[in-house]
C-alpha positions as CSV (number, residue, x, y, z in Angstrom):
1,X,-35.6,37.0,-21.6
2,X,-34.4,40.5,-21.1
3,X,-35.5,43.3,-23.4
4,X,-33.0,45.4,-25.1
5,X,-33.2,49.3,-25.3
6,X,-32.4,51.2,-28.5
7,X,-28.8,51.7,-27.4
8,X,-28.3,47.8,-27.0
9,X,-28.1,47.9,-23.2
10,X,-30.3,45.2,-21.4
11,X,-32.9,46.4,-19.1
12,X,-32.5,43.5,-16.5
13,X,-29.5,42.8,-14.4
14,X,-27.1,40.2,-15.6
15,X,-27.6,36.8,-14.1
16,X,-25.5,35.8,-11.1
17,X,-24.3,32.2,-10.9
18,X,-23.3,30.7,-7.6
19,X,-20.4,28.2,-7.9
20,X,-20.3,25.6,-5.2
21,X,-16.8,24.5,-4.3
22,X,-15.8,21.1,-2.9
23,X,-14.4,20.4,0.4
24,X,-10.6,20.5,0.2
25,X,-8.5,18.7,2.7
26,X,-5.5,20.8,3.6
27,X,-2.5,19.4,5.3
28,X,-0.6,21.3,7.8
29,X,2.6,23.0,6.4
30,X,4.9,20.9,8.6
31,X,3.4,17.5,7.4
32,X,5.2,15.2,4.9
33,X,3.3,13.2,2.3
34,X,5.1,10.2,1.1
35,X,4.5,9.1,-2.4
36,X,3.7,5.5,-2.5
37,X,2.8,5.6,1.1
38,X,0.1,3.3,2.6
39,X,-3.3,5.1,2.6
40,X,-4.5,2.8,5.5
41,X,-1.8,3.4,8.2
42,X,0.1,6.2,6.7
43,X,3.3,4.7,8.0
44,X,4.4,1.9,5.6
45,X,5.5,2.2,2.0
46,X,3.7,0.0,-0.4
47,X,5.8,-2.8,-2.0
48,X,5.0,-4.4,-5.5
49,X,4.8,-8.2,-5.8
50,X,3.9,-10.2,-8.9
51,X,1.0,-12.7,-8.6
52,X,1.4,-16.4,-9.6
53,X,-1.0,-15.9,-12.5
54,X,1.0,-13.0,-13.8
55,X,4.3,-14.8,-13.8
56,X,2.6,-17.9,-15.5
57,X,1.2,-15.7,-18.2
58,X,4.7,-14.0,-18.6
59,X,6.2,-17.3,-19.3
60,X,3.5,-18.8,-21.4
61,X,2.8,-15.8,-23.6
62,X,6.3,-14.5,-23.9
63,X,7.1,-11.6,-24.7
64,X,3.5,-10.2,-24.6
65,X,2.9,-11.9,-21.3
66,X,4.9,-9.2,-19.5
67,X,2.1,-6.9,-20.0
68,X,-0.2,-9.3,-18.1
69,X,2.5,-9.8,-15.5
70,X,2.7,-6.0,-14.7
71,X,-1.1,-5.6,-14.9
72,X,-1.7,-8.4,-12.3
73,X,0.8,-7.2,-9.7
74,X,-0.3,-6.5,-6.1
75,X,0.9,-3.7,-3.8
76,X,1.1,-4.6,-0.1
77,X,2.1,-2.6,3.0
78,X,4.7,-4.3,5.1
79,X,3.5,-2.3,8.2
80,X,-0.3,-3.1,8.4
81,X,-0.5,-5.9,5.8
82,X,-3.2,-4.2,3.7
83,X,-3.0,-5.3,-0.1
84,X,-4.2,-3.4,-3.1
85,X,-4.6,-4.5,-6.6
């Protein structure tokens, strides 16, 4: 703890905190980032497709099954074939 003089000014220097920053990836100014692009090949655009289970639940639990249908869809890249849930 720092001691305080009569004037209210602390005798020790204030504490200095060092803040560590994260590594930030910066893209060149001439690069284009495609929203919905494939993170694997960076060429294709991801397409949505519904799973069989999602369609089945949408029919059986109509109208609330549409929530399950949209929650169980898969995203697939037509270029490299990578699929994401």
